[in-house]
PANUTI-916496 format. One line per 5 residues: their letters; for each residue x, y, z of C-alpha. Coordinates in Angstrom, 1 decimal, always signed. Layout:
// residues N
A> X/Y/Z | ...
***
This chain:
// residues 729
MKRRA> +62.7/+90.9/+108.2 | +64.3/+92.3/+111.4 | +62.9/+90.7/+114.6 | +62.9/+91.8/+118.2 | +64.2/+89.3/+120.8
WLTLG> +63.7/+88.7/+124.5 | +65.6/+86.7/+127.1 | +64.1/+83.4/+128.3 | +65.3/+81.6/+131.4 | +66.1/+77.9/+131.1
AVVLG> +68.1/+75.3/+132.8 | +70.5/+72.5/+132.0 | +71.6/+69.6/+134.2 | +75.3/+69.5/+134.7 | +77.4/+66.4/+135.5
GGGIA> +77.2/+65.6/+139.1 | +73.6/+66.9/+139.4 | +74.3/+70.6/+139.3 | +71.9/+73.0/+137.7 | +73.0/+76.1/+135.8
TYAVA> +70.7/+78.8/+134.4 | +71.2/+80.3/+131.0 | +69.7/+83.0/+128.9 | +68.5/+82.3/+125.4 | +67.6/+85.0/+122.8
SPSTD> +64.2/+84.3/+121.3 | +63.1/+86.1/+118.1 | +59.7/+87.8/+117.8 | +57.9/+88.3/+114.6 | +57.7/+92.1/+114.7
AAGDV> +58.8/+93.4/+111.3 | +61.2/+96.3/+111.2 | +62.2/+96.6/+107.6 | +64.1/+94.7/+105.0 | +67.7/+95.6/+106.0
QPKRP> +69.5/+94.3/+109.1 | +71.5/+96.7/+111.2 | +75.2/+96.0/+111.5 | +76.2/+93.8/+114.4 | +79.7/+93.5/+115.9
VKVYD> +81.5/+90.2/+116.0 | +81.3/+88.6/+119.5 | +83.1/+85.6/+121.1 | +81.5/+83.6/+123.9 | +83.5/+81.3/+126.1
LTLKG> +81.9/+78.3/+127.9 | +83.9/+76.3/+130.4 | +84.2/+72.5/+130.1 | +83.5/+70.4/+133.2 | +85.7/+67.5/+134.3
TAAGK> +83.2/+64.6/+134.7 | +85.6/+61.7/+134.7 | +89.2/+60.9/+134.5 | +90.7/+62.0/+131.3 | +87.5/+63.8/+130.1
RELPR> +86.1/+67.3/+129.9 | +82.7/+68.0/+128.5 | +79.8/+70.4/+128.1 | +76.4/+68.8/+127.8 | +73.8/+69.9/+125.2
TETKE> +73.5/+73.6/+126.0 | +71.3/+76.3/+124.4 | +73.3/+79.4/+123.5 | +73.1/+82.7/+121.8 | +73.5/+82.4/+118.0
FSLLG> +77.0/+81.6/+116.8 | +78.5/+80.3/+113.5 | +82.0/+79.3/+114.3 | +83.6/+77.5/+117.3 | +86.7/+75.9/+118.7
VSWTG> +88.2/+74.5/+121.9 | +91.0/+76.4/+123.7 | +93.0/+75.9/+126.9 | +95.5/+77.6/+129.1 | +99.1/+77.3/+128.1
VTKPL> +100.0/+78.1/+124.5 | +102.6/+75.4/+124.2 | +100.6/+72.7/+126.1 | +99.5/+70.2/+123.5 | +96.0/+68.7/+123.8
EGRAQ> +96.9/+65.0/+123.7 | +93.5/+63.6/+123.0 | +90.3/+64.1/+120.9 | +88.0/+67.1/+120.9 | +84.6/+66.7/+119.4
VRTRS> +81.6/+69.0/+119.1 | +78.0/+68.9/+118.1 | +75.9/+71.9/+117.2 | +72.2/+72.7/+116.8 | +71.1/+74.6/+113.7
SDTGE> +69.2/+77.7/+114.5 | +67.3/+77.3/+111.2 | +66.1/+73.7/+111.5 | +66.6/+72.9/+115.2 | +68.4/+69.7/+114.2
WTAWQ> +71.6/+68.5/+115.9 | +74.6/+67.6/+113.8 | +76.7/+64.5/+114.2 | +79.9/+64.7/+116.2 | +82.7/+66.5/+114.5
DLETN> +86.4/+66.3/+115.3 | +88.4/+69.5/+115.9 | +91.9/+69.7/+114.6 | +94.0/+70.4/+117.7 | +97.6/+70.0/+116.5
IDPPE> +98.0/+73.7/+115.9 | +101.2/+75.8/+115.4 | +102.2/+77.8/+118.5 | +103.1/+81.4/+117.9 | +106.8/+82.3/+117.4
DPEER> +107.0/+85.9/+118.5 | +106.8/+87.4/+122.0 | +104.3/+89.9/+120.7 | +102.1/+87.0/+119.5 | +102.4/+85.1/+122.8
SGARG> +101.0/+87.8/+125.1 | +97.8/+86.3/+126.5 | +97.9/+83.5/+124.0 | +96.1/+80.3/+124.6 | +96.4/+76.8/+123.1
ASEPL> +93.5/+76.2/+120.7 | +92.1/+74.0/+118.1 | +91.4/+75.1/+114.5 | +88.1/+77.0/+114.4 | +85.2/+75.1/+112.8
WVGPS> +82.6/+76.9/+110.7 | +79.2/+75.3/+111.5 | +76.8/+78.0/+110.2 | +74.1/+79.7/+112.3 | +73.6/+77.6/+115.5
DGVQV> +72.1/+78.1/+118.9 | +73.2/+75.0/+120.8 | +76.4/+73.1/+121.4 | +77.7/+69.9/+123.0 | +81.4/+69.3/+123.6
QVVHE> +83.6/+66.4/+124.8 | +87.3/+66.3/+125.1 | +88.9/+62.9/+126.0 | +92.6/+62.2/+126.7 | +94.2/+59.9/+124.3
DGTTS> +94.5/+57.1/+126.8 | +91.1/+57.9/+128.3 | +92.2/+57.2/+131.8 | +93.8/+60.3/+133.3 | +92.7/+63.9/+133.4
AGLPK> +96.2/+64.9/+134.3 | +97.2/+64.7/+130.7 | +94.6/+67.3/+129.6 | +95.5/+71.0/+129.7 | +93.8/+73.2/+132.2
GLEVN> +91.3/+75.9/+131.5 | +89.5/+74.0/+128.7 | +86.7/+76.0/+127.1 | +84.5/+76.0/+124.0 | +84.7/+79.3/+122.3
LVDPG> +81.7/+80.4/+120.2 | +82.0/+83.1/+117.6 | +79.1/+85.1/+116.3 | +80.7/+86.8/+113.2 | +78.0/+89.5/+113.3
IATAA> +76.8/+91.6/+110.4 | +79.3/+93.9/+108.8 | +79.0/+94.1/+105.0 | +76.3/+95.7/+102.9 | +75.5/+92.3/+101.4
EQKNT> +74.9/+90.8/+104.8 | +72.7/+93.6/+105.8 | +70.1/+92.5/+103.3 | +67.2/+90.7/+104.8 | +67.7/+87.0/+105.5
GDDTD> +64.4/+86.4/+107.3 | +66.0/+85.4/+110.6 | +67.7/+88.5/+112.0 | +68.1/+88.7/+115.8 | +68.0/+92.1/+117.4
PAAFA> +71.5/+93.1/+118.5 | +70.0/+94.5/+121.7 | +69.5/+91.0/+122.9 | +73.3/+90.4/+122.7 | +74.0/+93.7/+124.4
ADETP> +71.8/+92.7/+127.3 | +74.2/+90.0/+128.4 | +77.8/+90.0/+127.0 | +78.8/+87.1/+129.2 | +77.8/+83.8/+127.6
TPTPT> +75.6/+81.4/+129.6 | +75.8/+78.8/+131.0 | +79.3/+79.3/+132.3 | +79.5/+76.7/+135.2 | +82.6/+77.1/+137.2
VSDST> +84.8/+74.0/+136.8 | +88.2/+73.4/+138.4 | +90.8/+71.2/+136.8 | +92.2/+68.4/+138.9 | +95.7/+69.5/+137.8
SASPT> +97.6/+72.4/+139.3 | +97.5/+75.7/+137.5 | +101.2/+75.9/+137.0 | +102.4/+78.4/+134.4 | +103.2/+76.9/+131.0
ATPTD> +106.4/+77.9/+129.2 | +106.0/+79.7/+125.9 | +108.2/+78.8/+122.9 | +111.1/+80.9/+121.9 | +112.9/+81.3/+118.6
TATAT> +116.3/+79.8/+119.3 | +117.8/+80.5/+115.9 | +120.1/+83.5/+116.4 | +120.6/+83.8/+112.7 | +117.0/+83.5/+111.7
PTATA> +115.7/+86.5/+109.7 | +113.9/+89.0/+111.9 | +110.9/+91.1/+111.2 | +110.8/+94.8/+111.4 | +108.1/+97.4/+112.1
TIPTA> +109.5/+99.6/+109.4 | +107.1/+99.7/+106.4 | +109.1/+98.7/+103.3 | +108.4/+99.8/+99.8 | +106.3/+97.4/+97.8
PPSTV> +108.3/+96.1/+94.9 | +106.6/+95.7/+91.5 | +105.7/+92.2/+90.4 | +106.4/+90.5/+87.1 | +102.7/+89.5/+86.9
PAPSV> +99.4/+91.3/+87.4 | +97.9/+91.6/+90.9 | +94.7/+89.7/+91.5 | +91.6/+91.4/+92.9 | +91.6/+91.2/+96.7
VSRAD> +88.7/+91.9/+99.1 | +90.1/+94.4/+101.6 | +89.8/+94.0/+105.4 | +87.4/+97.0/+105.4 | +85.3/+95.3/+102.8
WGADE> +85.0/+92.0/+104.7 | +84.3/+93.9/+107.9 | +87.4/+93.6/+109.9 | +87.1/+95.2/+113.4 | +90.5/+96.8/+113.5
SLSPD> +90.1/+97.4/+117.3 | +90.8/+93.6/+117.7 | +94.3/+94.1/+116.3 | +95.7/+97.3/+117.8 | +99.4/+96.3/+117.5
PSEYN> +101.3/+97.6/+114.4 | +102.2/+95.3/+111.6 | +105.6/+93.7/+111.2 | +107.4/+93.0/+108.0 | +109.8/+90.5/+106.6
ADVKA> +112.7/+91.4/+104.3 | +111.0/+89.5/+101.4 | +108.8/+86.6/+100.4 | +110.7/+83.5/+99.4 | +108.0/+80.9/+99.6
VFVHH> +104.3/+80.3/+100.0 | +102.7/+77.9/+102.5 | +99.2/+76.6/+101.6 | +96.7/+75.9/+104.3 | +93.1/+74.9/+104.7
TDGSN> +91.0/+76.4/+107.5 | +89.2/+73.1/+108.3 | +85.4/+73.0/+108.8 | +82.6/+72.3/+106.3 | +82.9/+72.7/+102.6
DYSCA> +79.1/+73.2/+102.3 | +79.3/+76.9/+103.1 | +77.7/+79.4/+100.8 | +80.2/+81.8/+99.2 | +77.9/+84.6/+100.4
DSASI> +79.0/+83.6/+103.9 | +82.7/+83.8/+103.1 | +83.2/+87.3/+104.6 | +81.5/+86.1/+107.8 | +83.8/+83.1/+107.9
VRGIY> +86.9/+85.2/+107.5 | +85.6/+87.6/+110.2 | +84.9/+84.6/+112.5 | +88.4/+83.2/+112.0 | +89.9/+86.7/+112.7
AYHTQ> +87.9/+87.0/+115.9 | +88.9/+83.5/+117.0 | +92.6/+84.1/+116.3 | +92.6/+87.4/+118.2 | +90.1/+86.8/+121.0
TNGWN> +90.6/+83.0/+121.6 | +94.2/+82.3/+120.5 | +95.3/+85.7/+121.8 | +97.2/+86.6/+118.6 | +97.6/+90.2/+117.5
DIGYN> +95.8/+89.5/+114.2 | +94.5/+86.8/+111.9 | +97.3/+84.3/+111.2 | +97.0/+84.0/+107.4 | +98.2/+86.6/+104.9
FLVDK> +95.4/+85.7/+102.5 | +92.3/+83.6/+102.5 | +90.5/+82.2/+99.5 | +86.9/+80.7/+99.3 | +85.8/+77.9/+97.1
CGTIF> +84.4/+80.4/+94.6 | +87.9/+81.9/+94.2 | +87.3/+85.1/+96.0 | +90.5/+86.3/+97.7 | +90.4/+88.1/+101.0
EGRKG> +93.1/+90.2/+102.6 | +94.2/+88.5/+105.8 | +96.8/+89.9/+108.2 | +96.9/+93.7/+108.0 | +99.9/+95.7/+106.8
GVDLP> +99.4/+95.8/+103.0 | +98.7/+93.0/+100.6 | +101.6/+94.1/+98.4 | +104.1/+94.1/+101.3 | +106.0/+91.2/+103.0
VLGAH> +103.8/+91.1/+106.1 | +104.9/+88.8/+108.9 | +102.1/+86.2/+109.4 | +101.4/+83.5/+112.0 | +100.6/+80.5/+109.8
TYGWN> +103.5/+78.0/+109.7 | +105.5/+77.6/+112.9 | +109.3/+78.1/+112.3 | +108.9/+79.4/+108.8 | +106.9/+82.6/+109.0
RESTG> +109.8/+85.0/+108.6 | +110.5/+84.2/+104.9 | +107.1/+83.3/+103.6 | +103.5/+84.2/+103.1 | +100.5/+82.0/+104.1
IAILG> +97.4/+81.4/+102.0 | +94.4/+79.4/+103.4 | +91.5/+78.0/+101.5 | +88.2/+78.0/+103.4 | +87.1/+74.5/+104.1
NYTDA> +88.5/+71.0/+104.7 | +90.4/+69.3/+101.9 | +91.4/+66.0/+103.5 | +89.0/+63.8/+101.5 | +88.1/+66.2/+98.6
GASDA> +90.2/+68.5/+96.6 | +89.8/+72.2/+96.3 | +87.8/+73.7/+93.4 | +89.6/+74.9/+90.3 | +88.4/+78.4/+91.2
ALTSV> +90.2/+78.3/+94.5 | +93.3/+76.7/+93.0 | +93.4/+79.4/+90.4 | +93.2/+82.2/+92.9 | +95.9/+80.6/+95.1
ARITA> +98.1/+80.4/+91.9 | +97.5/+84.0/+91.1 | +98.4/+85.2/+94.6 | +101.5/+83.0/+94.5 | +102.6/+84.2/+91.2
WKLGQ> +102.1/+87.8/+92.1 | +103.8/+87.7/+95.6 | +106.8/+85.7/+94.4 | +106.9/+87.8/+91.2 | +107.6/+90.8/+93.4
YGVDP> +110.9/+89.2/+94.3 | +111.8/+87.7/+90.9 | +111.0/+84.2/+92.1 | +109.7/+81.3/+89.9 | +106.9/+79.5/+91.8
DSTVQ> +107.9/+76.2/+90.3 | +111.4/+76.1/+91.9 | +112.9/+75.3/+95.2 | +114.5/+77.5/+97.9 | +116.5/+77.1/+101.1
LKAGA> +114.7/+78.5/+104.1 | +116.2/+79.1/+107.6 | +114.4/+77.2/+110.4 | +113.1/+79.4/+113.1 | +112.4/+76.5/+115.5
TQKNL> +113.6/+73.0/+116.3 | +110.8/+70.6/+115.4 | +109.7/+67.9/+112.9 | +107.2/+68.0/+110.1 | +104.4/+65.6/+109.3
AGTSF> +106.7/+63.3/+107.3 | +109.1/+63.1/+110.3 | +111.8/+65.4/+108.8 | +113.7/+67.0/+111.6 | +114.6/+70.7/+111.5
TAGSL> +117.1/+72.5/+113.7 | +116.7/+76.2/+114.4 | +119.1/+78.3/+112.5 | +119.8/+75.7/+109.8 | +118.9/+75.8/+106.1
YTFNR> +116.5/+73.4/+104.5 | +115.2/+73.0/+100.9 | +111.5/+73.6/+100.3 | +109.4/+74.0/+97.2 | +108.5/+77.6/+96.6
VSGHR> +104.9/+76.5/+97.0 | +104.7/+74.1/+100.0 | +102.0/+72.8/+102.2 | +101.7/+73.6/+105.9 | +102.6/+69.9/+106.7
DGYAT> +106.0/+70.4/+105.0 | +107.1/+72.7/+107.7 | +105.1/+71.5/+110.7 | +103.6/+68.3/+112.0 | +100.0/+68.8/+110.9
ECPGT> +97.6/+67.2/+108.4 | +97.0/+70.7/+107.0 | +96.3/+71.5/+104.1 | +94.6/+68.2/+103.9 | +95.7/+65.2/+101.8
SLYAQ> +93.7/+66.1/+98.7 | +94.7/+69.7/+98.6 | +98.4/+68.7/+99.2 | +98.1/+66.5/+96.1 | +97.0/+69.6/+94.2
LPTIR> +100.1/+71.7/+95.0 | +101.9/+70.6/+91.8 | +98.9/+72.1/+89.9 | +99.2/+75.4/+91.8 | +102.9/+75.5/+91.1
AWASG> +102.5/+74.8/+87.4 | +99.6/+77.3/+87.0 | +101.5/+80.0/+88.9 | +104.8/+79.4/+87.1 | +103.8/+78.7/+83.5
PVQGL> +104.1/+78.0/+80.7 | +100.4/+77.5/+79.7 | +99.5/+73.8/+80.0 | +97.2/+71.6/+78.0 | +97.0/+73.9/+75.0
KLTSL> +95.4/+72.4/+71.9 | +93.5/+73.4/+68.8 | +90.1/+72.0/+69.2 | +88.5/+73.0/+65.9 | +88.6/+75.1/+62.7
TGATL> +85.4/+76.7/+61.6 | +85.1/+77.8/+58.0 | +87.2/+74.8/+57.0 | +86.2/+71.2/+56.4 | +88.4/+68.2/+57.3
SGSTY> +89.0/+65.6/+54.6 | +91.5/+63.0/+55.5 | +94.3/+64.9/+57.4 | +93.8/+68.2/+55.5 | +91.4/+71.0/+56.1
YTKGA> +89.9/+72.9/+53.1 | +88.6/+76.4/+53.2 | +87.5/+79.2/+50.8 | +89.7/+81.6/+52.8 | +88.2/+82.8/+56.1
ITAKW> +88.8/+80.5/+59.1 | +88.3/+80.7/+62.8 | +90.6/+78.6/+65.0 | +89.3/+77.5/+68.4 | +91.5/+76.2/+71.3
SATTP> +91.5/+75.2/+74.9 | +94.0/+75.1/+77.7 | +94.1/+73.6/+81.2 | +95.8/+76.6/+82.7 | +93.1/+79.0/+83.9
SSLIS> +92.6/+82.0/+81.6 | +93.3/+84.5/+84.4 | +96.9/+83.3/+84.4 | +97.4/+83.6/+80.7 | +98.7/+86.9/+79.1
KFELL> +97.7/+86.2/+75.4 | +97.2/+83.7/+72.6 | +98.8/+84.0/+69.2 | +97.4/+82.5/+66.0 | +100.2/+81.3/+63.6
VDGQV> +100.0/+80.8/+59.9 | +103.1/+79.3/+58.3 | +105.0/+80.1/+61.5 | +104.0/+83.8/+61.5 | +101.7/+85.6/+64.0
VATTS> +98.6/+86.7/+62.2 | +96.3/+87.4/+65.2 | +96.8/+88.1/+68.9 | +94.1/+87.7/+71.5 | +93.7/+88.2/+75.3
GTATS> +94.3/+85.3/+77.6 | +90.6/+84.9/+78.1 | +89.9/+84.3/+74.4 | +89.2/+80.9/+73.0 | +89.3/+81.7/+69.3
AGTTL> +90.7/+83.9/+66.6 | +90.0/+84.3/+62.9 | +92.0/+85.1/+59.8 | +91.7/+84.9/+56.0 | +94.2/+82.6/+54.2
AAGSH> +95.6/+83.2/+50.8 | +95.2/+80.6/+48.1 | +97.4/+77.6/+48.6 | +98.4/+75.2/+51.4 | +99.2/+76.5/+54.9
KVAVR> +100.2/+75.4/+58.3 | +97.9/+76.8/+61.1 | +98.8/+76.6/+64.8 | +98.3/+78.5/+68.1 | +100.6/+79.3/+71.0
AVHQS> +100.1/+80.9/+74.4 | +102.0/+83.3/+76.5 | +101.7/+82.9/+80.3 | +101.5/+86.0/+82.5 | +105.0/+85.1/+83.6
GKTTP> +106.2/+85.7/+80.0 | +106.8/+82.0/+79.4 | +105.7/+80.9/+75.9 | +104.1/+77.6/+75.3 | +105.4/+75.9/+72.1
ATTAL> +103.0/+76.1/+69.2 | +100.4/+73.3/+68.9 | +100.9/+70.7/+66.2 | +100.2/+72.6/+63.0 | +97.1/+71.7/+60.9
TVVTD> +97.3/+71.7/+57.2 | +94.8/+74.0/+55.6 | +94.3/+74.4/+51.9 | +92.6/+77.5/+50.5 | +90.6/+76.6/+47.4
TTAPT> +88.4/+79.1/+45.6 | +87.9/+77.1/+42.4 | +84.5/+75.6/+41.9 | +84.0/+71.9/+41.0 | +83.2/+71.0/+37.4
FSTTP> +80.8/+68.5/+35.7 | +83.1/+66.7/+33.2 | +80.0/+64.8/+32.2 | +76.8/+66.9/+32.2 | +73.9/+65.2/+34.1
TITLR> +72.1/+63.0/+31.6 | +69.2/+60.6/+31.8 | +69.1/+57.4/+29.7 | +66.3/+54.8/+29.5 | +66.8/+51.6/+31.4
TGTVT> +64.9/+48.3/+31.6 | +61.8/+48.2/+33.8 | +58.1/+48.8/+33.9 | +56.8/+51.8/+31.9 | +53.7/+53.7/+32.7
TTAAP> +52.2/+56.9/+31.2 | +53.5/+58.8/+34.3 | +56.9/+57.1/+34.9 | +59.6/+55.8/+32.6 | +62.6/+54.1/+34.2
VTLGW> +65.8/+56.1/+33.6 | +69.3/+56.2/+34.8 | +70.7/+59.6/+35.8 | +74.4/+59.7/+35.0 | +77.0/+62.4/+35.7
KAADS> +80.7/+63.0/+36.4 | +81.9/+65.8/+38.7 | +85.5/+66.7/+39.7 | +87.4/+69.3/+41.7 | +90.9/+70.6/+41.6
QALKQ> +91.4/+69.8/+45.3 | +88.8/+67.5/+46.9 | +85.2/+66.8/+45.8 | +82.8/+66.4/+48.7 | +79.4/+65.5/+47.3
VSLLS> +76.9/+65.9/+44.5 | +73.3/+66.7/+45.2 | +70.2/+66.3/+43.0 | +68.0/+69.4/+43.4 | +65.2/+68.6/+40.9
PTTAT> +62.9/+67.1/+39.8 | +63.4/+65.4/+43.1 | +66.2/+65.5/+45.7 | +69.0/+63.2/+46.7 | +72.6/+63.5/+47.8
FGSTT> +75.5/+61.3/+46.6 | +79.0/+60.7/+47.6 | +82.0/+62.1/+45.7 | +82.6/+58.8/+43.8 | +79.0/+58.0/+42.8
TSSSR> +78.3/+58.7/+39.1 | +74.8/+57.3/+38.5 | +71.4/+56.7/+40.1 | +68.2/+54.9/+39.0 | +65.3/+57.3/+38.8
TAKPG> +62.0/+57.7/+36.9 | +60.9/+60.5/+34.6 | +57.4/+61.5/+33.5 | +56.7/+60.9/+29.8 | +55.5/+63.8/+27.8
TASTW> +56.8/+66.4/+30.3 | +60.0/+68.4/+30.1 | +62.0/+68.0/+33.4 | +65.0/+70.0/+34.5 | +67.6/+67.7/+36.1
SMKAY> +69.5/+70.1/+38.3 | +72.6/+68.9/+40.1 | +75.0/+70.7/+42.4 | +78.6/+69.6/+43.0 | +80.3/+70.7/+46.3
DVAGN> +84.0/+70.6/+47.0 | +85.4/+70.3/+50.6 | +86.2/+73.9/+50.7 | +82.6/+74.9/+50.1 | +82.8/+75.9/+46.5
TRTSS> +79.9/+74.8/+44.3 | +78.9/+74.2/+40.7 | +75.4/+73.7/+39.4 | +74.3/+72.0/+36.1 | +70.6/+72.0/+35.1
PSYTP> +69.9/+70.2/+31.7 | +66.3/+69.5/+30.7 | +65.0/+66.2/+29.2 | +61.6/+64.9/+28.0 | +60.8/+61.2/+27.7
MILQE> +58.4/+60.5/+24.8 | +56.2/+57.5/+24.2 | +55.7/+56.4/+20.5 | +52.6/+54.2/+20.4 | +52.6/+51.1/+18.2
TSATK> +50.2/+52.9/+15.9 | +52.8/+55.5/+15.0 | +55.1/+52.7/+13.6 | +55.4/+51.8/+10.0 | +54.0/+48.3/+9.7
SGSWT> +54.8/+45.4/+7.4 | +53.3/+41.9/+7.6 | +50.3/+40.9/+9.6 | +49.5/+42.6/+13.0 | +46.5/+42.4/+15.2
TRSST> +45.3/+45.1/+17.6 | +44.7/+44.1/+21.2 | +42.9/+46.1/+23.9 | +43.5/+46.0/+27.6 | +44.0/+48.5/+30.4
SYLGG> +47.3/+46.7/+31.0 | +48.7/+48.1/+27.8 | +50.1/+51.7/+27.3 | +47.2/+53.7/+26.0 | +44.9/+50.6/+26.4
KSYSS> +46.0/+49.0/+23.1 | +48.9/+47.0/+21.6 | +49.9/+45.2/+18.4 | +50.4/+41.4/+18.3 | +51.9/+39.3/+15.5
GSKGA> +53.1/+35.7/+15.1 | +53.8/+36.1/+11.4 | +57.5/+35.5/+10.7 | +59.1/+38.6/+9.2 | +56.4/+41.0/+10.2
SLTWT> +57.9/+44.3/+11.4 | +57.3/+47.7/+13.0 | +59.6/+50.7/+12.4 | +59.8/+53.9/+14.4 | +61.9/+57.0/+13.5
FTGRS> +62.7/+59.7/+16.1 | +65.2/+62.2/+17.1 | +66.7/+61.6/+20.6 | +69.6/+60.2/+22.6 | +68.1/+57.1/+24.2
AAWVV> +65.4/+54.6/+23.3 | +63.6/+51.6/+24.8 | +61.3/+49.0/+23.2 | +58.2/+48.4/+25.4 | +56.5/+45.0/+25.1
SRAST> +54.4/+42.4/+27.0 | +56.0/+39.2/+28.2 | +54.5/+35.7/+28.9 | +55.4/+32.0/+28.8 | +54.2/+31.8/+25.2
SGQAY> +56.0/+34.9/+23.9 | +58.5/+34.5/+21.1 | +61.6/+36.3/+19.9 | +62.2/+39.4/+17.8 | +65.2/+40.9/+16.0
VYVDG> +66.1/+44.6/+16.7 | +67.7/+46.8/+14.0 | +69.1/+50.2/+14.7 | +69.6/+52.5/+11.7 | +69.5/+49.5/+9.4
TKVAT> +71.9/+47.3/+11.4 | +70.8/+44.2/+13.4 | +71.9/+44.8/+17.0 | +70.0/+42.3/+19.1 | +67.8/+39.2/+19.2
VDLKS> +65.3/+39.6/+22.1 | +63.5/+36.7/+23.7 | +60.2/+37.8/+25.3 | +59.5/+34.5/+27.0 | +58.8/+34.9/+30.7
STTAY> +57.6/+32.5/+33.4 | +55.3/+35.2/+34.7 | +53.1/+37.6/+32.6 | +54.3/+41.2/+32.6 | +53.1/+44.2/+30.7
RQAIW> +54.7/+47.5/+29.6 | +58.2/+46.2/+29.9 | +61.2/+48.2/+28.6 | +63.1/+45.0/+27.6 | +65.7/+46.5/+25.2
TKSWS> +67.4/+49.9/+25.5 | +70.1/+51.8/+23.6 | +71.6/+55.2/+24.3 | +73.8/+57.6/+22.3 | +76.3/+60.3/+23.4
SSAKH> +74.2/+63.0/+21.8 | +70.7/+63.5/+20.4 | +70.3/+62.5/+16.7 | +67.8/+61.0/+14.3 | +67.5/+57.2/+14.6
TVKIV> +65.4/+54.4/+13.2 | +64.5/+51.3/+15.3 | +62.9/+48.3/+13.6 | +61.7/+45.2/+15.3 | +61.1/+42.0/+13.2
VVGTS> +59.1/+38.9/+14.3 | +61.4/+35.8/+14.3 | +58.5/+33.3/+14.3 | +59.9/+31.2/+17.1 | +58.8/+27.5/+16.8
GRPTI> +55.9/+26.8/+19.2 | +55.7/+30.4/+20.4 | +55.9/+32.7/+17.5 | +53.8/+35.6/+18.8 | +55.1/+38.9/+20.1
TTDGL> +53.0/+41.8/+21.6 | +54.5/+45.3/+21.4 | +53.3/+48.4/+23.2 | +55.5/+51.0/+21.5 | +58.8/+52.8/+21.8
VYIK> +60.0/+55.3/+24.4 | +62.8/+57.8/+23.7 | +64.5/+60.8/+25.3 | +64.6/+64.1/+23.5
***
């Protein structure tokens, strides 16, 4: 919602008891639509007062809204030997921040054109929408103001509203008329420095053989790699009237210097254009430069912004690394990367710009180069440079490599090898992560033919030209650099599957370790058909104890066998039997499915019926007594203690079990099969048990058989009690 604003008078107590009035823009609640009008960028300068030896300050002061600030002073080459700190008040919450240090060890300009009206200045600090500021600058020894430069100011930048996205309603829009009412920031107390206002010398480029820039617009050479997407100056809202001078150009780009802009990392990427606009205004209006210093700026989301004008594809002379601007380009990441590293998105974009710019001149980003010093100085590590001499640099270097500054921050500096590797290639960290359509068994994959290979790489996809899927060393599929998988169909037999990557530079990553993949289209077999045989245990009219047996095999690798009916179960490849139960008198289909590792299957579904032959169906000899009890099969059984008494059953089947009762007084019986004695069975048991299948026998196929039991007449316990016979047909 757009709001009107009015000016309210206020007052602030200055050091020494002075009072200064100031004007504050106060919003009203009048609604005026959902879109904000465009508002130009503005810079407001507040003079710092000398309150004590070695100190300049501005007490807590209400201001017009600003989002970026810095401290500047007269004399572009005069260092600020001390500490500059600021606090700001959020215009959203009204809360004051903690004290924040400003980076004051800033490169001076190199060119006469850059030095006209230039001031010494700290790095700008993005603080977000604010309406109050407090500043203190203290000399490093804290005792003398003579050591502080004259003309100390805090410079507040309102980046305005310039892009379509920013024009959308934010709910806290200030009427630009309020700013137009008073272009001079308040309060601006007049403060004189205790030091004389003697002119300060400006630096000169003493290297007579240093490469010089030209105003002649060169032809943009093609690059060996694709150009990244760049937000143009027009799209981020550059006010070109702030930079009236024509662009200057170097002969080429031999190196890239990486920077950070300092300030908070908590900014929203929606504010990035405003931050770039604020830095531009600060560099031109406060530093007095003819344009923003960096050639490119990148936010934490990876958005690339055009910096200094003149053409993103041309070797534009920047003002980013004192002594080395004439053979390089400067890229700054928005934020402070002293304690925390830059995001992968930001590093990726820096790598893409680097590869593209250096690719225009046939340069490998992961190499070194000799640059000619444009100034006599030292870098942060203490290395001395003499103007006009050659020194070796990495093609991708940090600001601190060329100048005595902490920039680009310790953490980002440690990430420069990553930028070099990503920009140069080959693709790093490539590995096959999985094969779908194939199953791993041991160290070999098995498939029916169609597979999909999936991979990953640590090099960002935007820097990768393509991936190639290899089968037995031959390319069978090619994908884009953003792909993470590819499919193919393998012929029968054993194969080696691998993947390789091609970087945008053309460098090819060696193929990954090949995976062995066997194509198998032959189904498993049941060398032994699933069969049930009777086993010992308790028999009821609804469940007879059986053993399910089978044997499955595969030409390559058997995975498992599953029982599908009359119940379900899954077994390992080496299992060949399972104890189950079957319902007597009912035909049951015992369906089993064998799976191989490739996914081929074979099903076998034989049917079997357990049958109960009661004792009454047997042919009797000798003396037998009928007994009745619910504990017996069918409620009745035969009992005999007469030696030689027998029962004979004849049936056609493949398995049989004799069902009896057992007790401590039970005796023994002989078992004959097809006229041959095969066993002597002792029915004695310490505990009484009924319906026990105590003796079983099975055959390989179904046939007619006769089972005869004979009472032994065991001394002291001659009696046996039989329930009947169970067989499988």
